[in-house]
N, C-alpha and C positions, 0 to 999 in steps of 0.2 A: 438546373432541372425547369424541364416544359412542358406542360400539359395542353393536348389541343380538342379540341371539342366541334366537333358536325352537326348542325340539327338542321333541318330545315319539316316548318310545321303543315300539312295538310288544310286546306279551307275549310271550313263547317260546312258546307255543301260543295260538295265534289259528285261528280256521276247523276246517278240517278237520285233525285229527290225520292225520300221513304216515305210512305206511308202515314198520311196524317197531314203532309205540309200544306196542303194549300186551305187545312182548315185554322192552320198556327200565320201562316203568309202567306195571303191574298194572294200575291201574283206568281205561287210558285206551284206547278202542277205534280199532283203522284207522278214517277215514272218519265217524267222529262229530265231529259241531260242536259245541263250547266255548262260541261263543255263539250264546245261542237269542231271544232279542227283542234284543238290542241288539249295536249293531256294535262292537266294541274300535277306540282310536283306531288311526289309522292311522301309519305313521313319519311325520315331516313334520321338516325343519331347514331354518330360514330365519334371514336375517339382514339385517343394514342400519346404515348408517354413519353418522352426525348431527354434523355439524359448525355451531357456534354461538358469536356474539358479543353483546355487551352495550354498550354506552355510556350512561351518564347524565353530566348536565351542570347544576348547579344556579346560579342568577341572582339573586344577590341586592339587588336591586333598593336595598332599604330596609331598614337595619336601624335596633339602638340609636343607634348612632353617626352619623344621620342621616335620622332621620324627622322627621314632619311634622307639622301637624294631620290629624285622619285618618287618617293612614298610619304607624301602630307596624311594620311589616312589611311587606313586600312580597316574594315571591320566585316565579318562577318556573323551574319545572324538566323539560327534554327528554330525553326517553328515545329509546332504539331495540333492536331487536331482530333478530338474523340466525338464520337455520337451514335449512342445505341438509340432507335429504334424499335418498340415494344410488335409495331408490324412489318419493316423491313430489317433488320438486326442492326450488325455496328459495323462503323467502319473506323480506319484513322488514316487522316492524313499528314505527308510533309510539307516542309515550306524551307528554302533555302534560299539566302541571299545575301548577296555582294557587292560592297561598296570601296572604290578606289580611288584614291583623290593624287596624281601623282604629281601635281604643280596646285597653286592656291587658286588659281581660275577656273582650274579643268575636276570635273567629277565625274566617273563610268562607274556605272552600276547593273545588277544581272541579280534576277532571282528568276526558280524554279518553282513550280508548286503545284499539289492533285489540290482539285473539291470533288466534295460530292451534297448533289441532290433531291432529298427524296421526293417522292408524290407526296400531294396532299390529300384531303380525306374525300374531300370529291372530283380529283381525278380519278380517283380508283374507286369511287362509286360506280357500281352497274345499273343499276335500277332505269332503264328506257327513259326517256320523255320523248314524248309527240311533239314535232315541230314543222311549219309547213315552211316551205324555201321557195326562192325560184330559183329555176336550173333548168341548163338545155342537156340533152342528150347529143353529145358530137358524133357516136357511134350508128346509130339511127339517122340521125336529121338529115345528114348528108347523103342519105338513102334515100330518104321517103316524102323528106322536107313537112312533115305534118305540124301542123300547130304544137300538137302533144309533147310535138320531138324538139321542139324547140325551147323556147325561154316560155318555162309553166312551171303551176305549182307543184312540188313534191313533197311527200312525206318523208320525213326524215325521223328517225329515232336518235337521241343523240343521249353519248352514256359515258361512262369511263371504263378504266379497265382494269381489270384486281390484277392479273399480271404484267401490269406496268412495272419494270426495275427502276432502283435509283439513277438518276440522272449521272454521270462523271468527266472531270477535265482536267487535260494536262495542260500546264501554261509556264510557256519561259518568256522574261524578256530582257532584254539588253539594249542599254541604253545610257548618251552624256547628257551631261550638265555643264554649259559652260557663261561663265557669269561674266558679263560684258566689261572690259575696262573705265574705271573711271565715272562710270556710272553704277551708284547705289543702289542696291536692292533689282537691277534688271540683269536676269539670266536668261541664256537659250536653251530648249533641251530639243533632245532629238532621243525616239524608244520606236523599239523593236518589237511585234509584240505577236505571241505564235499562241495559237487556244485551239485544243484538238480535243473535240467533247464525243462522247459515247452515249449511248443508248438516250437520245435526247426528247424530252416529252414536247410533243408538240400536237394541235390540235387538230386535227383534219377532217373539213368540214363538207359539205356534202355535195358539193359542185366540185372539190376537190377528187372525193371518193367519187365519183361518174367518171373524170376525166381520167383514172385512175385505170378504173373499167375499160375502156375504150383501147389503152394502150394493155393491157392485158388480154382482150379480148382479140387485138388483131393480132397478136404474138401467138393462141392457140389457133386462130386461121392460114397463120402462115407455115404455124408445126402441120397442120392436115395438110398443106395444100405440098409442102414438102414431102410427104409419104406419100404422093399421088392420089388424092380425094377429092374426087370433085366438087369444086366450089359448091353447087350448088345440095350435094350431095351431105358440107357437115354438121353435125349435131353439136349444139355449144353446150345443148340441156337447159334452154332458157326457159325456165319455169319449173326446173327440177333440182332434187338435193346436189344431181351432178355438172350444177350449171357452171363452165367451164373460164365465166369474166370472176368480179372483184369478188367474193365472200361479202364487202359490205352492202352486194348491192341485190335484190329482189326483181326478177323479171317475169313479164306474162308470159305464158305456153308462146310459140310461134303461129300468127294465123294464116291463112290462106293466103289470106292477102299481104303478108308479111314475106312471105316465099316471093309473090310473084312480084314485088316492089324490087326486094333483094336480087331476083333473078335480072327484070332487068336492068340495074345496074351495074351486076357485075357483065352483064353483054356491052353493054358499052365502054368496059374498060380495056388497057389494051394490055395492061403488066397484072398478072398475079400481085402482085406487091400494094395492090390498090384495092383490090377487090375483095368484098367481105363478108361471112357467113350471116347465116340467119337469126336474127333475136327477136323479142321480142320488147313491148314495154314497159318501162320500168316501173313499179309498183311502190317501191318503196327502197330506202337507203341508210345505211347505218353510220352515224357520226361518232368517232371514238377516238378515244386518245391513241397510237401508237404507239410503240420504239421505232423511230427513223436512223437513217443511216449515221454514218461517226465524220459528222461535217469539220473540216479545220479549217481556222479564220487567221490568219498570217492578215498585218496590217502594220501602217509606221504610226 
């Protein structure tokens, strides 16, 4: 059994200084805010209880006592793990491995297993923290070339994701171990492994969120062009709840200057593939923990 807790305490003076601050502390003024660009950590308290059990059994079918031609040793191992999380539920994962030694210098081995990792209490905390990063806006910068669309300070609200599901993985490994003749203790080994992960928890940073927004905007633009909409008439909902870019990005409404810049840019393009519908400047970015694709990792 394991009991996990996560506590983050707020500093004594955070936000607006309370009435009477100046009389108690000479350098504090009533109504001043001590947090200028970054928000302080908010008070958080979370906990969970984890129960776990593991069992393993080995079956040595062939040993030195009953070895046979081409079977110096043969052993099967079966194992299983059980975990119960008070927040995420329970899971049971198996493992099996086989070792075959055809002769004294060579050992062949293989295993297959499933694994599981639940999000921790930090990753599921949804309280946003305001931070500043330096990032560019590639969708707009090629059009406007403005400093505000190049590397500039961006406001990012970092938060966890309460909808995260546990990571799961399936792994299989096969390989061999060859003992070098006449050299005691020296052996050569070779293994091939294949790891298939599901619902991998990764931290999507501010710049990565902006880059994804560029891709989504480009796809939305091409979809409208395919319907026959004039490039300068495409409305991507910038600055509204109907924004067609990434849900992690907030933008200003399109201004007259934006419309002129995008119209000039699009007029210079020779193909619809490079044309871009107008959007406003970035106001804020939400950097949170999403669930990614299903990566596979083979290797030697």
